[in-house]
C-alpha positions as a Markdown table, in Angstrom:
| # | Residue | x | y | z |
|---|---|---|---|---|
| 1 | Met | 0.0 | 0.0 | 0.0 |
| 2 | Ile | 1.2 | 3.5 | -0.9 |
| 3 | Ala | -0.2 | 6.6 | 0.7 |
| 4 | Gly | 0.6 | 10.2 | -0.2 |
| 5 | Gly | -0.8 | 13.1 | -2.0 |
| 6 | Gly | -2.1 | 16.6 | -2.0 |
| 7 | Thr | 0.6 | 17.7 | -4.5 |
| 8 | Gly | 2.3 | 16.0 | -7.4 |
| 9 | Gly | 5.5 | 16.1 | -5.5 |
| 10 | His | 4.1 | 13.6 | -3.0 |
| 11 | Ile | 2.2 | 11.3 | -5.4 |
| 12 | Phe | 4.5 | 10.9 | -8.3 |
| 13 | Pro | 7.4 | 9.5 | -6.2 |
| 14 | Gly | 4.8 | 7.0 | -5.0 |
| 15 | Val | 4.0 | 6.0 | -8.6 |
| 16 | Ala | 7.8 | 5.6 | -9.3 |
| 17 | Ile | 8.1 | 3.4 | -6.2 |
| 18 | Ala | 5.2 | 1.2 | -7.4 |
| 19 | Asp | 6.8 | 0.9 | -10.9 |
| 20 | Ala | 10.1 | -0.3 | -9.3 |
| 21 | Ile | 8.3 | -2.8 | -7.0 |
| 22 | Glu | 6.4 | -4.3 | -9.9 |
| 23 | Arg | 9.6 | -4.5 | -12.0 |
| 24 | Leu | 11.3 | -6.4 | -9.2 |
| 25 | Ala | 8.3 | -8.5 | -8.3 |
| 26 | Pro | 5.8 | -8.8 | -11.2 |
| 27 | Glu | 3.4 | -10.7 | -9.0 |
| 28 | Ala | 3.1 | -7.8 | -6.5 |
| 29 | Glu | -0.2 | -6.0 | -6.3 |
| 30 | Val | 0.4 | -2.3 | -5.4 |
| 31 | Phe | -2.6 | -0.2 | -4.4 |
| 32 | Phe | -2.9 | 3.4 | -3.2 |
| 33 | Met | -4.9 | 5.3 | -0.6 |
| 34 | Gly | -5.9 | 8.9 | -0.7 |
| 35 | Arg | -8.7 | 11.4 | -1.1 |
| 36 | Arg | -11.5 | 11.0 | -3.6 |
| 37 | Gly | -11.3 | 13.4 | -6.5 |
| 38 | Ser | -7.8 | 14.4 | -5.7 |
| 39 | Ile | -4.6 | 14.7 | -7.8 |
| 40 | Glu | -3.5 | 11.3 | -6.3 |
| 41 | Glu | -6.6 | 9.6 | -7.5 |
| 42 | Arg | -6.2 | 11.0 | -11.0 |
| 43 | Ala | -2.5 | 10.1 | -11.2 |
| 44 | Val | -3.0 | 6.5 | -9.9 |
| 45 | Ser | -6.0 | 6.0 | -12.2 |
| 46 | Arg | -3.9 | 6.7 | -15.2 |
| 47 | Thr | -1.6 | 3.9 | -14.3 |
| 48 | Gly | -4.5 | 1.4 | -14.0 |
| 49 | Arg | -3.7 | 0.6 | -10.4 |
| 50 | Ser | -6.2 | 0.2 | -7.6 |
| 51 | Phe | -7.1 | 3.3 | -5.6 |
| 52 | Val | -8.9 | 3.2 | -2.2 |
| 53 | Pro | -10.5 | 6.5 | -1.3 |
| 54 | Ile | -10.7 | 7.5 | 2.3 |
| 55 | Pro | -11.9 | 10.7 | 4.1 |
| 56 | Ala | -8.9 | 13.0 | 4.1 |
| 57 | Met | -8.0 | 16.7 | 4.1 |
| 58 | Gly | -4.8 | 18.7 | 4.3 |
| 59 | Leu | -3.8 | 20.8 | 7.2 |
| 60 | Ala | -3.9 | 24.5 | 6.4 |
| 61 | Arg | -1.0 | 26.7 | 7.6 |
| 62 | Gly | -1.8 | 29.1 | 10.3 |
| 63 | Leu | -4.9 | 29.5 | 12.5 |
| 64 | Glu | -7.4 | 28.5 | 9.9 |
| 65 | Ala | -11.0 | 27.7 | 11.0 |
| 66 | Arg | -11.1 | 24.7 | 8.7 |
| 67 | Asn | -8.3 | 23.0 | 10.7 |
| 68 | Ala | -10.9 | 22.4 | 13.5 |
| 69 | Ala | -12.3 | 19.6 | 11.3 |
| 70 | Val | -9.0 | 17.9 | 10.7 |
| 71 | Pro | -9.1 | 15.6 | 13.8 |
| 72 | Phe | -12.5 | 14.3 | 12.9 |
| 73 | Val | -11.6 | 13.7 | 9.3 |
| 74 | Val | -8.3 | 12.0 | 10.3 |
| 75 | Ala | -10.3 | 9.7 | 12.6 |
| 76 | Ala | -12.8 | 8.9 | 9.8 |
| 77 | Gly | -9.9 | 8.3 | 7.4 |
| 78 | Tyr | -8.1 | 6.1 | 9.9 |
| 79 | Leu | -11.2 | 3.9 | 10.5 |
| 80 | Arg | -11.8 | 3.5 | 6.7 |
| 81 | Ala | -8.2 | 2.7 | 6.1 |
| 82 | Leu | -8.1 | 0.2 | 9.0 |
| 83 | Ala | -11.2 | -1.6 | 7.6 |
| 84 | Ser | -9.7 | -1.8 | 4.1 |
| 85 | Leu | -6.2 | -2.8 | 5.2 |
| 86 | Ala | -7.6 | -5.6 | 7.4 |
| 87 | Val | -9.2 | -7.1 | 4.3 |
| 88 | Arg | -6.3 | -6.5 | 1.9 |
| 89 | Thr | -3.5 | -7.4 | 4.3 |
| 90 | Pro | -0.6 | -5.7 | 2.6 |
| 91 | His | 3.0 | -6.8 | 3.3 |
| 92 | Ala | 4.2 | -3.2 | 3.6 |
| 93 | Ala | 3.0 | 0.4 | 3.7 |
| 94 | Val | 4.8 | 3.3 | 2.1 |
| 95 | Gly | 4.1 | 6.9 | 3.0 |
| 96 | Thr | 5.3 | 9.6 | 0.5 |
| 97 | Gly | 4.2 | 12.7 | 2.4 |
| 98 | Gly | 1.3 | 15.0 | 2.6 |
| 99 | Phe | -1.1 | 15.1 | 5.6 |
| 100 | Ile | -3.3 | 12.8 | 3.6 |
| 101 | Ser | -0.9 | 9.9 | 4.2 |
| 102 | Val | -1.3 | 10.1 | 8.0 |
| 103 | Pro | -4.5 | 8.0 | 8.5 |
| 104 | Pro | -3.4 | 5.1 | 6.2 |
| 105 | Ile | 0.0 | 4.9 | 7.8 |
| 106 | Leu | -1.4 | 5.0 | 11.3 |
| 107 | Ala | -3.9 | 2.2 | 10.3 |
| 108 | Ala | -1.0 | 0.1 | 8.9 |
| 109 | Arg | 1.0 | 0.4 | 12.1 |
| 110 | Thr | -2.1 | -0.6 | 14.1 |
| 111 | Leu | -2.2 | -3.8 | 12.1 |
| 112 | Arg | 1.5 | -4.3 | 12.5 |
| 113 | Val | 2.3 | -3.7 | 8.8 |
| 114 | Pro | 5.9 | -2.6 | 8.3 |
| 115 | Val | 6.1 | 1.1 | 7.4 |
| 116 | Val | 8.6 | 2.9 | 5.2 |
| 117 | Leu | 8.5 | 6.7 | 4.5 |
| 118 | Gln | 9.9 | 8.6 | 1.6 |
| 119 | Glu | 10.6 | 12.3 | 2.1 |
| 120 | Gln | 11.4 | 14.4 | -1.0 |
| 121 | Asn | 12.4 | 17.7 | 0.6 |
| 122 | Ser | 15.3 | 19.0 | 2.5 |
| 123 | Trp | 13.1 | 20.1 | 5.4 |
| 124 | Pro | 10.7 | 17.2 | 6.2 |
| 125 | Gly | 7.0 | 17.8 | 6.1 |
| 126 | Leu | 4.7 | 17.6 | 9.0 |
| 127 | Ala | 3.4 | 14.1 | 8.0 |
| 128 | Thr | 7.0 | 12.7 | 7.9 |
| 129 | Arg | 7.9 | 14.3 | 11.2 |
| 130 | Ile | 4.8 | 12.8 | 12.9 |
| 131 | Leu | 5.2 | 9.3 | 11.3 |
| 132 | Ser | 9.0 | 9.0 | 11.4 |
| 133 | Arg | 9.0 | 7.3 | 14.9 |
| 134 | Leu | 6.6 | 4.7 | 13.6 |
| 135 | Ala | 8.6 | 3.8 | 10.4 |
| 136 | Ser | 11.2 | 1.1 | 10.0 |
| 137 | Glu | 13.0 | 3.4 | 7.6 |
| 138 | Val | 12.8 | 6.9 | 6.4 |
| 139 | His | 14.3 | 7.4 | 2.9 |
| 140 | Val | 15.5 | 10.9 | 2.2 |
| 141 | Ser | 17.0 | 12.9 | -0.7 |
| 142 | Phe | 19.3 | 15.2 | 1.4 |
| 143 | Glu | 21.8 | 14.4 | 4.2 |
| 144 | Glu | 20.5 | 17.2 | 6.3 |
| 145 | Thr | 17.0 | 15.8 | 6.3 |
| 146 | Gly | 18.0 | 13.0 | 8.6 |
| 147 | Arg | 19.3 | 15.5 | 11.2 |
| 148 | Arg | 15.8 | 17.0 | 11.2 |
| 149 | Leu | 14.2 | 13.7 | 12.1 |
| 150 | Pro | 15.6 | 12.9 | 15.5 |
| 151 | His | 13.0 | 10.3 | 16.3 |
| 152 | Ala | 13.5 | 8.2 | 13.2 |
| 153 | Arg | 14.7 | 4.7 | 13.8 |
| 154 | Arg | 16.8 | 4.6 | 10.6 |
| 155 | Val | 17.4 | 7.2 | 7.9 |
| 156 | Val | 18.5 | 6.1 | 4.4 |
| 157 | Leu | 19.9 | 8.5 | 1.9 |
| 158 | Ser | 18.4 | 7.1 | -1.3 |
| 159 | Gly | 17.4 | 10.1 | -3.4 |
| 160 | Asn | 14.0 | 11.0 | -4.9 |
| 161 | Pro | 12.3 | 8.3 | -7.0 |
| 162 | Val | 11.6 | 9.2 | -10.6 |
| 163 | Arg | 9.4 | 7.3 | -13.0 |
| 164 | Ala | 11.4 | 5.1 | -15.3 |
| 165 | Asp | 9.9 | 6.7 | -18.5 |
| 166 | Leu | 10.9 | 10.2 | -17.2 |
| 167 | Ala | 14.4 | 9.1 | -16.2 |
| 168 | His | 15.0 | 7.6 | -19.7 |
| 169 | Arg | 13.8 | 10.9 | -21.4 |
| 170 | Val | 16.0 | 13.0 | -19.2 |
| 171 | Ala | 19.0 | 10.7 | -19.8 |
| 172 | Arg | 18.6 | 11.1 | -23.6 |
| 173 | Gln | 18.9 | 14.9 | -23.3 |
| 174 | Pro | 22.6 | 15.9 | -23.5 |
| 175 | His | 22.2 | 19.0 | -21.3 |
| 176 | Ala | 19.6 | 17.7 | -18.9 |
| 177 | Ala | 20.0 | 17.2 | -15.2 |
| 178 | Arg | 22.1 | 14.1 | -14.4 |
| 179 | Val | 20.1 | 11.1 | -13.1 |
| 180 | Arg | 21.6 | 9.2 | -10.2 |
| 181 | Arg | 21.7 | 5.5 | -11.1 |
| 182 | Pro | 21.2 | 2.7 | -8.7 |
| 183 | Gly | 24.3 | 1.5 | -6.9 |
| 184 | Arg | 26.1 | 4.9 | -6.7 |
| 185 | Arg | 27.6 | 5.5 | -3.3 |
| 186 | Ser | 25.2 | 8.2 | -2.2 |
| 187 | Gly | 23.3 | 6.0 | 0.2 |
| 188 | Ser | 21.3 | 2.8 | 0.0 |
| 189 | Arg | 19.0 | 2.7 | -3.0 |
| 190 | Thr | 16.1 | 0.7 | -4.2 |
| 191 | Pro | 17.3 | -1.5 | -7.2 |
| 192 | Gly | 15.8 | -0.5 | -10.4 |
| 193 | Ala | 14.7 | 3.0 | -9.3 |
| 194 | Ser | 16.4 | 6.2 | -10.5 |
| 195 | Ser | 16.4 | 9.4 | -8.5 |
| 196 | Leu | 16.6 | 13.1 | -9.1 |
| 197 | Pro | 16.6 | 16.1 | -6.7 |
| 198 | Ser | 13.2 | 16.9 | -5.4 |
| 199 | Ala | 10.8 | 19.3 | -7.1 |
| 200 | Gly | 11.1 | 21.6 | -4.1 |
| 201 | Ala | 14.8 | 21.7 | -4.4 |
| 202 | Val | 14.6 | 22.5 | -8.1 |
| 203 | Glu | 12.2 | 25.3 | -7.4 |
| 204 | Arg | 14.4 | 26.7 | -4.7 |
| 205 | Gly | 17.3 | 26.6 | -7.1 |
| 206 | Arg | 15.4 | 28.5 | -9.8 |
| 207 | Ser | 14.4 | 31.1 | -7.2 |
| 208 | Thr | 18.0 | 31.5 | -6.2 |
| 209 | Arg | 19.2 | 31.9 | -9.8 |
| 210 | Arg | 16.5 | 34.5 | -10.4 |
| 211 | Ser | 17.5 | 36.5 | -7.3 |
| 212 | Arg | 21.1 | 36.4 | -8.4 |
| 213 | Ala | 20.2 | 37.6 | -11.9 |
| 214 | Arg | 18.2 | 40.6 | -10.4 |
| 215 | Trp | 21.0 | 41.5 | -8.1 |
| 216 | Arg | 23.6 | 41.5 | -11.0 |
| 217 | Ser | 21.2 | 43.5 | -13.1 |
| 218 | Ser | 20.7 | 46.1 | -10.4 |
| 219 | Arg | 24.5 | 46.4 | -9.9 |
| 220 | Gly | 25.0 | 46.9 | -13.6 |
| 221 | Arg | 22.4 | 49.7 | -13.7 |
| 222 | Gly | 24.0 | 51.4 | -10.7 |
| 223 | Arg | 27.5 | 51.6 | -12.3 |
| 224 | Pro | 28.5 | 54.9 | -14.0 |
C-alpha cells in the first residue's frame, strides 16, 4: 500500500516506487490510498492501479478555521483505512508525504504492517515528522533531512524516486540534469529505481538563480 498526495511532489514519487516494485516482483499488487477526486486519484487511475478513497483533508497553515475539522476527518480516514487494510492485508505500507498519508500509515501500524517513509524535501514535512517514529526506515534525498528527524529509527539517503519513463527521457537529453543511477555511493538505493533532486529543491534553485540575476542587473544599472 502506498499513501501520499495533496501535490504531485508527493504522489509521483509513490508512482515511481510502485513501478520499481512491480519490475522487481511482477506478482506484486500495489494499491494506493488517498482522497476522492484528488490529484493522487487521477495520477493513480492513469496507471491502472487500484485506488482506495478515504476521508482526508490537508492541514492548512496558520490558524485557519477549517483546521478544526482535521481531527474528525483524520479519525474517519483512519477507520476507513483500517477496515480496508484488514481485508487487503498488505505486506508493507509506504508513505510519501502530505497530511493525507497520516490516516493510512497509522492504520497500517495498528495492524503491525511494516512502514517505510519517503521524504522528497530537505526540510521534512509535518506528516513525515509525525510518522517517522513509527517507520522502520525513512528514505531521504538530502543528508540534512536525517538530522531534522531525531525520532526516526533509521534514515537512508536514497534520493528522490523518478518514474522510469521520465528518467529515460532525461538521460537522452545531453544538457539535462544528471540522473543518479542505482548503486552509486550516495546511500542505499532501491534496485531499479532512479532518482533526481526533489521538485522543491529544483524550485528553490530556480528562485536563487532569479534572485542572483536581479542582483547582478541592479549592480549593472548602478554603475557609471
